[in-house]
C-alpha positions in Angstrom: 44.1 4.9 -27.7 42.4 6.0 -24.0 45.7 7.0 -22.9 46.5 9.1 -25.8 43.1 10.9 -25.3 43.7 11.5 -21.7 47.1 12.8 -22.2 45.4 15.5 -24.9 43.2 16.6 -22.6 45.4 17.3 -19.9 48.0 19.0 -22.2 45.1 21.2 -23.4 44.2 22.1 -19.8 47.8 22.8 -18.6 48.2 25.5 -21.5 46.0 27.7 -20.2 45.2 29.7 -23.7 43.2 32.5 -22.7 42.5 35.3 -25.4 40.1 38.2 -25.3 38.4 38.6 -28.1 36.7 42.1 -29.2 35.2 43.1 -32.2 32.4 45.7 -33.1 29.8 45.6 -36.1 30.0 48.3 -38.4 26.7 50.1 -38.1 27.9 53.5 -39.9 26.0 52.7 -43.2 22.7 51.9 -41.1 23.1 55.2 -40.2 23.1 56.7 -43.4 20.6 54.3 -45.2 16.7 54.3 -44.6 14.0 52.5 -45.2 12.5 53.6 -48.5 15.6 55.0 -50.0 16.4 54.1 -53.8 19.8 53.0 -55.4 21.5 50.8 -57.7 23.4 47.8 -57.3 27.6 48.2 -58.2 28.0 44.6 -58.0 26.2 41.6 -58.8 23.9 40.4 -55.8 24.4 36.7 -55.5 22.2 37.4 -52.4 25.0 39.7 -51.1 26.7 42.4 -52.8 27.2 46.3 -52.8 25.1 49.0 -54.0 25.3 53.0 -54.1 22.6 54.3 -52.1 22.5 58.2 -51.2 26.1 58.3 -52.7 27.6 55.6 -50.5 29.0 52.2 -51.3 27.1 49.9 -48.6 26.9 46.4 -48.5 23.6 44.7 -49.2 21.3 41.5 -49.3 18.5 40.8 -51.6 15.4 39.7 -50.7 14.5 39.5 -54.7 17.2 36.3 -55.5 19.9 37.2 -57.8 20.1 40.8 -59.2 22.3 42.3 -61.9 25.1 45.1 -61.7 23.2 47.9 -62.2 19.9 46.9 -61.2 17.5 50.1 -59.5 16.8 48.9 -56.0 15.0 50.0 -53.1 15.7 49.3 -49.3 12.8 47.4 -47.6 14.3 46.7 -44.7 17.4 46.7 -42.0 17.8 44.1 -39.4 20.8 43.8 -37.0 23.0 46.2 -39.5 22.3 44.2 -42.5 20.5 46.3 -45.1 17.8 44.6 -47.1 16.8 45.6 -50.9 14.4 44.5 -53.4 14.4 45.4 -57.3 12.5 48.4 -57.8 9.5 47.8 -59.5 
C-alpha cells in the first residue's frame, strides 16, 4: 500500500502539469446599476436570479429571501460585483 502511494506521488511530480488560468469577473452590470435603482425580477429569485434594472437584465441576489418573478425590487447594495436587492416596499 505504501509503495503504491509513493509511485502515485512520483508520477504526479514527473508529469509536470502546468496551466495558466486567467479569468475576469464581469463587472459591466455594476457600472450600469447603482444603489437605489429599482427594477422587476424576471425570474424567481431563489436567492439568486435575474432582474431588469434600467433596461438591462442582470444577475441579482436577494437579501429578502425568495422572491417571485415580476416582483418590484430595489438595489440596496453592490459588493464585489454582486448586486444585492430587496423587495420594494
